[in-house]
C-alpha positions in Angstrom: 0.0 0.0 0.0 2.8 2.4 0.9 4.6 1.6 -2.3 1.4 2.4 -4.3 1.0 5.8 -2.6 4.7 6.6 -3.2 4.3 5.8 -6.9 1.2 8.0 -7.2 2.9 10.9 -5.4 6.0 10.6 -7.6 3.8 10.6 -10.8 2.0 13.8 -9.5 5.3 15.5 -8.8 7.0 14.8 -12.1 3.9 14.9 -14.4 4.6 17.7 -16.9 2.3 20.7 -16.8 0.1 21.7 -19.8 2.5 24.5 -20.5 5.5 22.1 -20.5 3.8 19.8 -23.0 3.4 22.8 -25.3 7.1 23.9 -25.1 8.6 24.4 -28.5 7.7 26.1 -31.8 4.4 25.6 -33.6 3.5 26.8 -37.1 0.0 27.8 -38.2 -1.5 25.4 -40.7 -4.8 27.2 -41.3 -7.4 29.3 -39.6 -11.2 29.7 -40.1 -14.6 28.5 -39.3 -15.7 24.9 -39.8 -14.7 23.9 -43.4 -13.9 27.5 -44.4 -10.2 27.6 -43.5 -7.2 29.1 -45.2 -3.5 29.8 -44.6 -3.1 33.5 -44.0 0.7 33.5 -44.1 3.4 32.5 -41.7 2.6 32.6 -37.9 4.7 30.8 -35.4 3.9 30.3 -31.7 6.9 29.8 -29.4 6.1 28.3 -26.0 8.5 28.2 -23.1 7.8 28.0 -19.4 4.1 28.8 -19.6 4.8 31.8 -21.8 4.0 32.1 -25.5 5.1 34.6 -28.2 3.5 34.9 -31.6 5.8 35.7 -34.6 5.0 36.4 -38.2 8.5 35.9 -39.6 11.0 33.1 -39.4 13.8 35.2 -37.8 11.6 35.5 -34.7 12.9 39.0 -34.0 9.7 40.8 -33.0 6.8 39.2 -31.1 3.4 40.3 -32.3 1.7 38.9 -29.2 3.0 38.1 -25.7 0.9 35.5 -24.0 0.7 33.5 -20.8 -0.5 29.9 -20.5 -3.0 29.5 -17.7 -4.6 26.0 -17.4 -6.0 25.5 -20.9 -6.1 29.1 -22.0 -3.8 31.8 -23.5 -4.0 35.1 -21.7 -3.1 38.5 -23.1 -0.9 41.0 -21.2 -3.9 43.0 -20.2 -5.4 39.9 -18.5 -8.0 39.1 -21.1 -8.4 35.7 -22.7 -6.9 35.4 -26.2 -7.8 31.7 -26.9 -8.7 28.4 -25.5 -6.1 25.6 -26.0 -6.9 22.2 -27.2 -3.8 19.9 -27.5 -5.1 17.1 -29.7 -1.9 15.2 -29.7 1.8 15.9 -29.1 2.2 17.5 -32.6 -1.2 19.1 -33.2 -2.6 22.1 -31.4 -5.9 23.9 -31.9 -6.7 27.4 -30.6 -10.3 28.5 -30.2 -10.7 32.2 -30.6 -13.8 34.4 -30.6 -14.4 35.8 -34.1 -17.0 36.6 -36.7 -18.1 34.8 -39.8 -20.6 36.3 -42.2 -21.3 38.9 -39.5 -22.2 36.2 -37.0 -20.2 35.7 -33.8 -18.5 32.3 -33.9 -15.6 30.4 -32.5 -12.7 30.5 -35.0 -10.2 27.6 -35.1 -6.5 28.1 -35.5 -4.7 24.9 -36.3 -1.0 24.7 -35.4 1.5 21.9 -36.1 4.6 21.4 -34.0 7.9 22.2 -35.8 10.3 19.2 -35.8 13.9 19.0 -37.1 14.2 18.1 -40.8 15.5 14.6 -41.4 18.3 15.0 -43.8 22.0 14.5 -44.5 22.1 17.2 -47.1 23.3 20.8 -46.7 21.1 23.7 -47.7 23.1 24.2 -50.8 22.7 20.5 -51.8 19.0 20.7 -51.2 18.7 23.8 -53.4 20.5 22.0 -56.2 17.8 19.3 -56.5 14.4 19.4 -58.3 11.3 17.6 -57.3 7.7 17.3 -58.4 4.4 16.1 -57.0 0.8 15.7 -58.2 -2.3 16.1 -56.1 -5.5 14.3 -57.0 -7.2 15.9 -59.9 -4.5 18.4 -60.5 -1.5 18.8 -62.8 2.1 18.1 -61.6 3.7 20.8 -59.5 7.5 21.5 -59.9 9.7 22.2 -56.9 12.9 24.0 -57.9 14.7 26.6 -55.8 16.0 30.1 -56.5 14.7 30.3 -60.1 11.7 31.7 -61.9 9.1 28.9 -62.2 6.9 30.7 -64.8 7.8 30.6 -68.5 9.0 33.9 -70.1 6.2 34.0 -72.6 3.5 34.0 -69.9 5.3 36.7 -67.9 5.6 38.8 -71.1 2.0 38.4 -72.0 1.0 39.5 -68.4 3.6 42.2 -68.4 4.9 40.9 -65.1 8.6 41.0 -64.0 8.1 38.1 -61.6 5.8 35.1 -61.4 6.6 32.4 -58.8 9.7 31.4 -57.0 10.7 29.0 -54.2 13.5 29.4 -51.7 14.9 27.4 -48.8 14.8 29.0 -45.4 15.8 27.6 -42.0 14.8 28.0 -38.3 16.8 26.0 -35.8 17.1 22.5 -37.4 14.0 22.8 -39.6 14.2 23.7 -43.3 11.3 25.4 -45.0 10.0 25.9 -48.6 9.1 29.6 -48.9 6.9 30.4 -51.9 7.0 33.9 -53.4 4.4 35.2 -55.9 5.2 38.3 -57.8 7.9 39.1 -55.3 5.8 38.7 -52.1 6.1 35.8 -49.7 3.1 33.7 -49.5 3.0 30.2 -47.9 6.0 28.8 -45.9 6.0 25.1 -45.5 8.2 23.0 -43.2 10.1 20.1 -44.6 10.0 16.9 -42.6 12.4 14.9 -44.7 14.6 15.4 -47.7 17.2 13.4 -49.5 18.3 12.8 -53.1 15.2 10.8 -53.9 12.3 12.5 -52.1 11.2 15.7 -50.3 8.4 15.6 -47.7 6.7 18.7 -46.5 3.8 19.2 -44.1 1.3 21.8 -42.8 -0.8 21.4 -46.0 -4.6 21.3 -46.1 -5.1 17.7 -47.3 -6.2 14.6 -45.5 -2.7 13.5 -44.3 -1.4 17.1 -43.9 1.7 16.1 -45.8 3.0 16.0 -49.4 5.7 13.7 -50.8 7.5 15.0 -53.8 9.9 12.8 -55.9 13.1 13.7 -57.6 12.9 15.0 -61.1 15.4 16.2 -63.7 
């Protein structure tokens, strides 16, 4: 009996708090109401010691929001609630925020995915030298190539555009990202889970698995 009590007390002492389970960096996958969700651009939540900071750029130089974790909520500096927290599993977090949809007051969902180190033996320069492609159901193939214009010159000339679409590799800690630029403006930033000379896997995408696997191309 004594041994059982000691084991229970030990578990209670060393069980991580909700805030500790959240510690790390999370990237926004999409935000919206019910099935009406979209990716508004890069947003990263950095949790540490029951504090959270929201950033909108990969350098994490200036926090847009400073928050505190209390039980299962995020609290603003003025003491007001920012969002309810719902940790669905160790790598998927949902924030529930008061918002509006079609002029109605609703609970908006912000879906975040935990950032993990990219599995690779390649350097950034080696990754940038490779080309990949993937095809989503019902769509044409999409090319992944870095640091080069992806639109053909004739199309750009017809539209009278100087730039079309471009992809670059960026890095935060040990995670590589595909950053997509359209007409010179950064749009979506997608974390890479694995890359080698055969495949490139990236995640935080709005499909059933949340991941896309691209294969090496010429």
